[in-house]
C-alpha positions as CSV (number, residue, x, y, z in Angstrom):
1,M,-4.9,-25.7,-10.1
2,I,-7.2,-27.4,-12.6
3,S,-9.9,-29.8,-11.6
4,L,-9.5,-33.4,-12.8
5,K,-12.5,-35.6,-13.2
6,R,-11.9,-37.7,-16.2
7,L,-8.5,-38.4,-17.7
8,K,-7.4,-40.5,-20.7
9,V,-3.9,-41.8,-19.9
10,L,-1.5,-43.4,-22.3
11,L,0.7,-45.7,-20.3
12,I,3.9,-46.7,-22.2
13,E,5.5,-49.5,-20.1
14,G,7.3,-52.6,-21.3
15,E,7.3,-54.4,-18.0
16,K,4.1,-56.2,-17.3
17,D,4.3,-56.0,-13.5
18,S,5.2,-52.3,-13.4
19,A,2.4,-51.5,-15.8
20,Q,-0.1,-53.4,-13.7
21,Y,1.1,-51.7,-10.5
22,I,0.5,-48.2,-12.0
23,I,-2.9,-49.3,-13.4
24,N,-4.0,-50.6,-10.0
25,L,-2.8,-47.4,-8.3
26,L,-4.9,-45.2,-10.6
27,K,-8.0,-47.4,-10.3
28,D,-7.8,-47.0,-6.5
29,L,-8.5,-43.3,-6.9
30,E,-12.3,-42.9,-6.9
31,C,-12.5,-39.1,-7.5
32,I,-11.0,-39.3,-11.0
33,D,-12.3,-41.5,-13.8
34,F,-9.2,-42.9,-15.5
35,N,-9.4,-44.3,-19.1
36,I,-6.0,-46.1,-19.2
37,V,-4.6,-47.2,-22.6
38,H,-1.5,-49.4,-22.1
39,K,1.1,-50.0,-24.8
40,K,4.2,-52.2,-24.3
41,T,6.3,-51.2,-27.4
42,M,7.4,-48.1,-29.1
43,A,5.7,-49.1,-32.4
44,D,2.4,-49.7,-30.7
45,S,2.7,-46.4,-28.7
46,L,3.4,-44.4,-31.9
47,E,0.4,-46.0,-33.6
48,C,-1.8,-45.2,-30.6
49,I,-0.7,-41.6,-30.5
50,E,-1.4,-41.2,-34.2
51,Y,-4.9,-42.6,-34.2
52,E,-6.2,-42.4,-30.6
53,K,-8.1,-39.2,-29.8
54,D,-8.3,-37.1,-26.7
55,I,-5.2,-38.4,-24.8
56,D,-4.8,-36.1,-21.8
57,I,-1.4,-37.3,-20.5
58,I,1.3,-39.8,-21.2
59,L,3.1,-41.8,-18.6
60,M,6.2,-43.5,-20.0
61,D,9.1,-45.7,-18.9
62,L,12.4,-45.2,-20.8
63,I,13.2,-48.9,-21.3
64,L,11.1,-50.3,-24.1
65,P,11.7,-53.1,-26.6
66,N,13.9,-51.7,-29.4
67,S,14.0,-48.2,-27.9
68,S,15.3,-46.9,-24.6
69,G,16.7,-43.9,-22.8
70,V,16.6,-40.3,-24.2
71,H,15.9,-41.6,-27.7
72,A,12.7,-43.2,-26.6
73,F,11.5,-39.9,-25.0
74,E,12.5,-37.9,-28.1
75,T,10.7,-40.3,-30.4
76,I,7.4,-39.7,-28.5
77,K,7.9,-36.0,-27.9
78,D,8.6,-35.2,-31.5
79,M,5.4,-36.7,-32.8
80,K,3.1,-34.0,-34.1
81,N,0.1,-35.2,-32.1
82,C,2.1,-34.9,-28.9
83,E,2.6,-31.2,-29.1
84,N,-0.2,-30.5,-26.6
85,I,0.1,-33.6,-24.4
86,P,2.1,-33.5,-21.2
87,I,4.6,-36.3,-20.7
88,I,5.7,-37.7,-17.3
89,V,8.7,-40.0,-17.3
90,I,8.7,-42.9,-14.8
91,S,12.2,-44.4,-14.4
92,D,14.8,-45.2,-11.8
93,D,17.6,-43.6,-13.9
94,K,17.9,-40.2,-12.2
95,E,20.4,-38.7,-14.7
96,I,18.3,-39.5,-17.7
97,G,15.3,-38.2,-15.7
98,I,17.0,-34.8,-15.3
99,E,17.9,-34.8,-19.0
100,V,14.4,-35.4,-20.2
101,I,13.1,-32.6,-18.0
102,R,15.5,-30.3,-19.7
103,M,14.3,-31.6,-23.1
104,G,10.6,-30.9,-22.3
105,A,9.1,-33.6,-20.1
106,Q,6.7,-32.1,-17.6
107,D,8.0,-34.2,-14.8
108,F,10.2,-37.2,-13.8
109,I,9.2,-39.7,-11.1
110,P,11.5,-42.4,-9.8
111,K,9.8,-45.8,-10.4
112,K,11.1,-47.2,-7.1
113,N,8.6,-46.7,-4.2
114,L,6.0,-44.9,-6.5
115,T,2.9,-43.9,-4.6
116,L,-0.6,-42.9,-5.6
117,D,-0.4,-39.4,-4.1
118,Q,3.0,-38.8,-5.8
119,L,1.7,-39.9,-9.1
120,V,-1.6,-38.0,-9.0
121,R,0.1,-34.8,-7.7
122,S,2.7,-35.1,-10.6
123,M,-0.1,-35.5,-13.1
124,R,-2.0,-32.5,-11.9
125,Y,1.1,-30.3,-12.0
126,A,2.1,-31.7,-15.4
127,I,-1.2,-30.9,-17.0
128,E,-1.2,-27.4,-15.4
129,R,2.3,-26.7,-16.6
130,K,1.6,-27.9,-20.1
131,K,-1.5,-25.7,-20.2
132,N,0.5,-22.7,-19.1
133,E,3.3,-23.6,-21.6
134,L,0.8,-23.7,-24.5
135,E,-0.7,-20.3,-23.4
136,L,2.7,-18.8,-23.2
137,K,3.6,-20.1,-26.6
138,K,0.4,-18.6,-28.1
139,T,1.2,-15.3,-26.4
140,Q,4.7,-15.3,-27.8
141,E,3.5,-16.1,-31.3
142,R,1.0,-13.2,-31.1
143,L,3.7,-10.9,-29.9
144,R,6.1,-12.1,-32.6
145,M,3.4,-11.5,-35.2
146,A,2.8,-8.1,-33.8
147,L,6.5,-7.2,-33.8
148,D,7.0,-8.5,-37.4
149,S,3.9,-6.6,-38.7
150,T,4.8,-3.2,-37.2
151,S,6.8,-0.8,-39.4
152,D,9.0,0.1,-36.4
153,G,12.0,-1.9,-35.2
154,I,12.0,-3.3,-31.6
155,W,15.0,-4.0,-29.5
156,D,15.5,-5.3,-25.9
157,Y,18.9,-5.1,-24.1
158,D,19.5,-7.4,-21.1
159,I,22.0,-5.3,-19.1
160,K,23.2,-8.0,-16.7
161,N,23.9,-10.6,-19.4
162,N,25.0,-8.1,-22.1
163,H,22.6,-9.6,-24.6
164,I,20.5,-7.5,-27.1
165,Y,17.6,-8.8,-29.1
166,F,16.4,-7.2,-32.4
167,S,13.1,-7.9,-34.0
168,N,13.0,-9.1,-37.5
169,R,11.6,-5.7,-38.6
170,Y,14.6,-3.9,-37.0
171,E,17.1,-6.0,-39.0
172,E,14.9,-5.7,-42.1
173,L,15.0,-1.9,-42.0
174,L,18.8,-2.2,-42.3
175,G,18.9,-4.9,-44.8
176,Y,20.3,-7.6,-42.5
177,K,19.3,-11.2,-42.3
178,S,17.1,-12.2,-39.3
179,G,19.2,-12.9,-36.2
180,S,22.4,-11.4,-37.7
181,L,22.4,-8.5,-35.2
182,T,21.0,-10.2,-32.1
183,G,23.8,-10.9,-29.6
184,S,26.0,-8.5,-27.5
185,I,25.5,-4.7,-27.4
186,E,28.7,-4.4,-29.4
187,N,26.7,-5.5,-32.5
188,L,24.7,-2.3,-32.2
189,L,27.7,-0.1,-31.5
190,D,29.5,-1.5,-34.5
191,I,26.9,-0.2,-36.9
192,M,26.4,3.1,-35.1
193,H,27.9,6.2,-36.6
194,P,31.1,7.2,-34.7
195,D,29.8,10.8,-34.1
196,D,26.6,9.4,-32.5
197,R,28.2,6.4,-30.6
198,E,30.0,8.5,-28.0
199,R,27.0,10.6,-27.2
200,I,24.7,7.5,-26.8
201,I,27.1,5.7,-24.6
202,K,27.6,8.8,-22.4
203,Q,23.9,9.4,-22.0
204,N,23.1,5.8,-21.1
205,I,25.9,5.6,-18.6
206,M,24.8,8.8,-16.9
207,F,21.2,7.5,-16.8
208,L,22.1,4.1,-15.4
209,N,24.1,5.9,-12.7
210,N,21.2,8.3,-11.9
211,K,23.0,11.4,-13.1
212,E,20.8,14.5,-13.2
213,E,22.4,15.6,-16.5
214,S,21.2,12.5,-18.3
215,S,19.0,13.1,-21.3
216,Y,16.4,10.6,-20.0
217,K,13.1,12.4,-19.2
218,Y,10.6,10.5,-17.0
219,N,12.6,7.3,-17.7
220,I,12.4,7.8,-21.4
221,Y,15.3,8.5,-23.7
222,K,14.7,10.0,-27.2
223,D,17.3,10.8,-29.8
224,E,18.2,10.5,-33.5
225,I,21.1,8.4,-34.6
226,R,22.7,7.1,-37.7
227,L,23.0,3.3,-38.3
228,K,25.0,1.6,-41.0
229,D,22.9,-0.7,-43.3
230,F,24.0,-3.9,-45.0
231,E,25.3,-1.9,-48.0
232,N,27.4,0.3,-45.7
233,N,25.2,3.4,-46.0
234,Y,24.2,5.3,-43.0
235,R,20.4,5.8,-42.4
236,W,18.8,8.0,-39.8
237,F,16.6,6.6,-37.1
238,L,14.5,8.1,-34.3
239,I,15.0,6.0,-31.2
240,R,12.8,5.9,-28.1
241,S,13.9,3.7,-25.1
242,M,12.9,3.2,-21.5
243,C,14.5,1.3,-18.6
244,V,13.0,-1.7,-16.9
245,A,14.2,-1.9,-13.3
246,I,14.1,-4.8,-10.8
247,S,14.0,-4.5,-7.0
248,D,15.8,-1.6,-5.4
249,N,15.4,0.3,-8.6
250,I,18.3,-1.4,-10.2
251,P,18.1,-1.2,-14.0
252,S,17.9,-4.6,-15.6
253,R,16.8,-4.0,-19.2
254,L,16.6,-1.2,-21.8
255,V,13.8,-1.6,-24.3
256,G,12.9,0.6,-27.2
257,V,11.7,1.2,-30.8
258,V,13.4,2.7,-33.8
259,V,11.7,4.5,-36.7
260,D,13.5,5.1,-40.0
261,V,13.5,8.9,-40.5
262,T,16.0,9.0,-43.3
263,S,13.5,10.4,-45.8
264,R,12.6,13.2,-43.4
265,K,16.2,14.0,-42.7
266,E,17.0,14.1,-46.4
267,S,14.0,16.4,-47.0
268,E,15.2,18.6,-44.1
269,K,18.7,18.6,-45.7
270,I,17.2,19.6,-49.1
271,R,15.2,22.4,-47.4
272,E,18.3,23.6,-45.6
273,E,20.4,23.5,-48.7
274,S,17.6,25.3,-50.6
275,F,17.3,27.9,-47.9
276,D,21.1,28.4,-47.8
277,N,21.1,28.7,-51.6
278,L,18.2,31.2,-51.5
279,S,19.8,33.2,-48.7
280,F,23.1,33.3,-50.6
281,K,21.3,34.5,-53.8
282,L,19.4,37.1,-51.7
283,E,22.6,38.3,-50.1
284,E,24.2,38.6,-53.5
285,K,21.2,40.5,-54.8
286,L,21.1,42.9,-51.9
287,K,24.9,43.4,-52.3
288,N,24.4,44.2,-56.0
289,W,21.5,46.6,-55.1
290,N,23.6,48.3,-52.5
291,E,26.5,48.7,-54.9
292,E,24.1,50.1,-57.6
293,F,22.6,52.4,-55.0
294,I,26.0,53.7,-54.0
295,V,26.9,54.4,-57.6
296,K,23.6,56.1,-58.3
297,R,23.8,58.2,-55.1
298,K,27.3,59.2,-56.1
299,E,26.1,60.3,-59.5
300,Q,23.2,62.2,-58.0
301,E,25.5,63.9,-55.6
302,E,27.8,64.9,-58.4
303,K,24.9,66.3,-60.4
304,L,23.6,68.2,-57.4
305,N,27.0,69.7,-56.8
306,K,27.3,70.9,-60.4
307,L,23.8,72.4,-60.2
308,T,24.6,74.1,-56.9
309,N,27.9,75.5,-58.2
310,G,26.1,76.8,-61.3
311,I,23.5,78.6,-59.3
312,S,26.2,80.1,-57.1
313,E,28.1,81.5,-60.1
314,L,24.9,83.1,-61.5
315,I,24.2,84.8,-58.2
316,S,27.7,86.2,-57.9
317,I,27.6,87.7,-61.5
318,R,24.4,89.6,-60.7
């Protein structure tokens, strides 16, 4: 938990008595030096957020002059300068409170019977959660940049929810628009070559059921498959995948990378065709040589027979 010593608080509260009550609560806490900026209207609040510096946290009611409810929260939250500021909503409307939590508020506190301990504890958690949220966002952005910059395609299959994610690079390799393949596993199977599809399904089913004949080695599966691109041409890909298991060794996700090996496969095909062509020509040549050899050997045998017969006649005359 972070240590709070000085906090600049923007209090957005249209009711004078409620605002004074919250201000008095915070001033009673000696261990934290609060700099409280109070605004009564939405217009004044927006101006304050735009020009005031170093606001650490926003406490706001949802009933303001000319703005109220979820709309009031959205107006504040969507301001560019509020991206890094945690917001706590103080209101007696529980349903709206739950809604704003879903929309991104760090906490919701019922205004009725509000206490100092409750308020300070909520502020501590709100600031901590916002900090973690921003760090997670930065991590996700770095990861997304890394995924987009790599030449390989990345995929992640959530087995339980039957949802598969493809990186932008994966879809780019096949000529599809970003996000057009992400969805259910059927999206991947639909573009897989029929001759490869049955094998891949069979191997993964055997692996997920812990069958010894599975092609997974040390939790890694490696294969080459054909996928149909946006122009309905099949391209070859080397796939490597591994299983991520939860407790009790139950598989929960399959993640992996794909590398376009179409050029290599085409080169191999050319080499194979060249080798087959060369082998055919060599066989034809050997066949011709053999036929020529047989003819020449027959001619030599005939000459030898004539010579032998001639010698035999000479010997008999003498």
